[in-house]
C-alpha positions as CSV (number, residue, x, y, z in Angstrom):
1,X,10.8,-13.1,-12.4
2,X,12.8,-9.7,-12.5
3,X,10.6,-6.7,-13.0
4,X,11.4,-4.9,-16.3
5,X,12.2,-1.4,-15.8
6,X,11.1,0.8,-18.9
7,X,11.6,4.4,-19.4
8,X,8.7,6.6,-19.0
9,X,9.5,8.7,-21.9
10,X,10.5,6.0,-24.5
11,X,8.6,2.9,-23.1
12,X,10.5,0.5,-25.5
13,X,13.8,1.5,-23.7
14,X,14.9,-0.3,-20.7
15,X,16.3,1.2,-17.9
16,X,20.0,0.7,-16.8
17,X,20.9,0.7,-13.1
18,X,23.7,3.0,-12.2
19,X,25.5,3.5,-8.9
20,X,27.2,6.9,-8.6
21,X,28.2,9.2,-5.6
22,X,26.8,6.7,-3.2
23,X,23.5,6.5,-4.8
24,X,21.6,4.3,-7.0
25,X,19.7,5.7,-10.0
26,X,18.2,4.7,-13.3
27,X,19.5,5.8,-16.6
28,X,17.8,5.6,-20.0
29,X,20.1,4.8,-22.8
30,X,18.0,6.3,-25.3
31,X,16.8,9.6,-23.7
32,X,20.5,9.9,-22.1
33,X,18.9,11.1,-18.8
34,X,18.6,9.8,-15.2
35,X,15.1,8.4,-14.8
36,X,12.6,7.6,-11.8
37,X,12.2,4.0,-11.1
38,X,8.5,4.0,-11.6
39,X,8.2,0.4,-10.7
40,X,9.4,0.7,-7.3
41,X,7.5,3.8,-6.7
42,X,4.3,2.2,-7.7
43,X,5.1,-0.9,-5.5
44,X,5.9,1.3,-2.5
45,X,2.5,3.2,-2.9
46,X,0.5,-0.2,-3.3
47,X,2.3,-1.6,0.0
48,X,1.4,1.7,1.8
49,X,-2.1,1.4,0.8
50,X,-2.2,-2.4,1.5
51,X,-0.9,-1.5,5.1
52,X,-3.6,1.5,5.8
53,X,-6.3,-1.0,4.5
54,X,-5.2,-3.9,6.7
55,X,-4.7,-1.2,9.8
56,X,-8.2,0.1,9.3
57,X,-9.7,-3.6,9.2
58,X,-7.6,-4.4,12.4
59,X,-9.0,-1.2,14.1
60,X,-12.9,-2.3,13.0
61,X,-12.3,-5.8,14.2
62,X,-10.9,-4.3,17.7
63,X,-14.0,-2.1,17.8
64,X,-16.4,-5.1,16.9
65,X,-15.1,-7.3,19.7
66,X,-15.0,-4.7,22.4
67,X,-18.5,-3.0,21.4
68,X,-20.9,-3.5,24.2
69,X,-24.6,-4.5,22.8
70,X,-27.1,-2.3,24.7
71,X,-30.7,-3.9,24.1
72,X,-33.0,-1.4,22.5
73,X,-35.9,-2.4,25.0
74,X,-35.2,-3.8,28.2
75,X,-37.0,-7.0,29.2
76,X,-40.1,-6.7,31.5
77,X,-39.3,-8.1,35.0
78,X,-41.5,-11.3,35.7
79,X,-44.0,-11.1,38.5
80,X,-43.6,-13.9,40.9
81,X,-46.9,-15.1,42.4
C-alpha cells in the first residue's frame, strides 16, 4: 500500500512528486509551493529511534552476560574434624 503524501498546509491536497535540478521534491498543486515530505521525515525519525533503542537493549544484554556476580556474604569455611 502506498503512503499518501498530504500537504501540511491544506491537508486535503495530495503532494505531487517532482524532479528538477537533480533533486526530488514535493509540490502542492493547491498552495503552489514546494513542501516537505513529512511522511518520510517521520519514518526516518522513527527508524532512528528504533535503531537507538535496539542498540541500547543489545548493550544491556551484553552487560548482563558479562557481569560477574559477587556474593554479598562469603560462605564460612567448613571445619574438617
